[in-house]
PASEBA-1860 file (N, C-alpha, C; in nm, 3 decimals):
! residues 71
1> XXXXXXXX> 21.523/7.623/-3.356/21.584/7.470/-3.433/21.487/7.408/-3.472 ~ 21.420/7.411/-3.561/21.354/7.309/-3.596/21.379/7.148/-3.607 ~ 21.486/7.162/-3.662/21.533/7.046/-3.745/21.610/6.940/-3.655 ~ 21.653/6.973/-3.515/21.744/6.980/-3.434/21.676/6.819/-3.381 ~ 21.582/6.821/-3.374/21.499/6.652/-3.310/21.443/6.568/-3.431 ~ 21.417/6.652/-3.519/21.410/6.551/-3.624/21.557/6.476/-3.669 ~ 21.655/6.541/-3.651/21.795/6.502/-3.667/21.830/6.441/-3.577 ~ 21.803/6.357/-3.412/21.865/6.312/-3.326/21.709/6.196/-3.344
9> XXXXXXXX> 21.591/6.214/-3.409/21.502/6.080/-3.374/21.617/6.034/-3.531 ~ 21.644/6.087/-3.617/21.714/5.978/-3.714/21.796/5.933/-3.694 ~ 21.905/5.989/-3.631/22.023/5.934/-3.595/22.004/5.827/-3.478 ~ 21.891/5.776/-3.410/21.826/5.723/-3.317/21.755/5.631/-3.392 ~ 21.744/5.618/-3.513/21.698/5.502/-3.634/21.515/5.526/-3.505 ~ 21.465/5.606/-3.494/21.351/5.597/-3.417/21.231/5.669/-3.533 ~ 21.123/5.627/-3.564/21.008/5.675/-3.591/20.940/5.743/-3.500 ~ 20.900/5.899/-3.520/20.887/5.956/-3.451/20.698/5.889/-3.396
17> XXXXXXXX> 20.655/5.910/-3.309/20.485/5.906/-3.230/20.457/5.985/-3.138 ~ 20.330/5.985/-3.126/20.265/6.061/-3.059/20.314/6.059/-2.883 ~ 20.375/5.886/-2.830/20.442/5.907/-2.756/20.553/5.973/-2.725 ~ 20.644/5.988/-2.840/20.742/6.069/-2.818/20.689/6.214/-2.796 ~ 20.594/6.277/-2.812/20.571/6.430/-2.818/20.470/6.471/-2.649 ~ 20.475/6.341/-2.641/20.393/6.321/-2.514/20.476/6.290/-2.335 ~ 20.549/6.300/-2.373/20.638/6.196/-2.286/20.660/6.296/-2.149 ~ 20.679/6.416/-2.180/20.684/6.486/-2.029/20.530/6.482/-1.979
25> XXXXXXXX> 20.438/6.473/-2.017/20.283/6.510/-1.945/20.286/6.339/-1.888 ~ 20.353/6.218/-1.946/20.367/6.043/-1.948/20.473/6.074/-1.809 ~ 20.557/6.117/-1.816/20.643/6.122/-1.708/20.617/6.178/-1.598 ~ 20.511/6.274/-1.608/20.492/6.327/-1.480/20.354/6.232/-1.383 ~ 20.294/6.156/-1.493/20.203/6.090/-1.408/20.247/5.947/-1.347 ~ 20.373/5.920/-1.499/20.415/5.782/-1.422/20.549/5.790/-1.479 ~ 20.651/5.787/-1.346/20.824/5.795/-1.371/20.868/5.663/-1.437 ~ 20.798/5.552/-1.496/20.839/5.460/-1.514/20.805/5.448/-1.707
33> XXXXXXXX> 20.743/5.562/-1.722/20.646/5.522/-1.874/20.797/5.617/-1.937 ~ 20.908/5.644/-1.908/21.045/5.669/-1.956/21.031/5.518/-2.008 ~ 21.081/5.380/-1.972/21.159/5.280/-2.041/21.020/5.243/-2.129 ~ 20.920/5.311/-2.171/20.801/5.265/-2.323/20.895/5.336/-2.417 ~ 20.963/5.444/-2.508/20.986/5.550/-2.538/21.108/5.467/-2.631 ~ 21.166/5.360/-2.607/21.222/5.317/-2.714/21.251/5.188/-2.649 ~ 21.207/5.075/-2.690/21.210/4.936/-2.720/21.347/4.871/-2.687 ~ 21.394/4.767/-2.573/21.501/4.722/-2.557/21.563/4.645/-2.659
41> XXXXXXXX> 21.694/4.703/-2.665/21.768/4.624/-2.767/21.758/4.672/-2.892 ~ 21.702/4.805/-2.909/21.729/4.914/-3.035/21.878/4.956/-3.044 ~ 21.899/4.959/-3.167/22.049/4.990/-3.258/22.016/5.104/-3.285 ~ 22.115/5.223/-3.251/22.083/5.305/-3.287/22.184/5.344/-3.425 ~ 22.166/5.472/-3.546/22.228/5.467/-3.644/22.354/5.550/-3.581 ~ 22.460/5.571/-3.712/22.550/5.617/-3.689/22.565/5.734/-3.645 ~ 22.638/5.765/-3.531/22.644/5.932/-3.463/22.682/6.038/-3.581 ~ 22.606/6.125/-3.600/22.714/6.230/-3.707/22.663/6.363/-3.636
49> XXXXXXXX> 22.742/6.515/-3.630/22.741/6.617/-3.575/22.629/6.654/-3.647 ~ 22.504/6.734/-3.545/22.405/6.781/-3.541/22.445/6.924/-3.588 ~ 22.524/6.974/-3.477/22.545/7.159/-3.514/22.651/7.119/-3.647 ~ 22.672/7.216/-3.709/22.766/7.279/-3.780/22.882/7.344/-3.710 ~ 23.005/7.334/-3.702/23.123/7.410/-3.635/23.093/7.558/-3.665 ~ 23.121/7.671/-3.603/23.099/7.822/-3.665/23.252/7.890/-3.662 ~ 23.287/7.902/-3.740/23.422/7.965/-3.802/23.415/8.127/-3.691 ~ 23.575/8.105/-3.668/23.586/8.240/-3.562/23.559/8.387/-3.700
57> XXXXXXXX> 23.587/8.390/-3.789/23.567/8.518/-3.906/23.352/8.501/-3.909 ~ 23.308/8.371/-3.894/23.189/8.414/-3.925/23.149/8.466/-3.760 ~ 23.131/8.401/-3.712/23.128/8.467/-3.508/23.151/8.631/-3.525 ~ 23.268/8.682/-3.569/23.276/8.811/-3.533/23.218/8.904/-3.621 ~ 23.114/8.810/-3.788/23.058/8.917/-3.848/22.937/8.903/-3.794 ~ 22.931/8.800/-3.702/22.766/8.830/-3.642/22.774/8.931/-3.548 ~ 22.945/8.916/-3.494/22.881/9.030/-3.374/22.912/9.141/-3.428 ~ 22.953/9.181/-3.555/22.956/9.306/-3.582/22.832/9.331/-3.604
65> XXXXXXX> 22.760/9.262/-3.731/22.622/9.249/-3.748/22.477/9.280/-3.677 ~ 22.530/9.200/-3.528/22.396/9.190/-3.410/22.442/9.198/-3.283 ~ 22.571/9.237/-3.238/22.582/9.291/-3.149/22.594/9.392/-3.044 ~ 22.553/9.474/-3.140/22.443/9.628/-3.060/22.593/9.705/-3.056 ~ 22.562/9.820/-2.974/22.667/9.946/-3.033/22.800/9.919/-2.930 ~ 22.800/9.830/-2.860/22.932/9.783/-2.755/23.024/9.705/-2.846 ~ 23.007/9.622/-2.923/23.098/9.536/-3.016/23.160/9.628/-3.058
END
């Protein structure tokens, strides 16, 4: 799901930077590094669904197509 993180950053109104990409490594070295990822007082954008709803008919179609022999 390559577009997932892009949508999260967009909704959070955060420009993606290297510090976000290397956050895990930074946190392993210093647990306070978390506090530098988003500036204090930052205002996020309007929340929107990131994933679309999967309808029952669509799920059944996928089960038939990809569910294997036992479906």
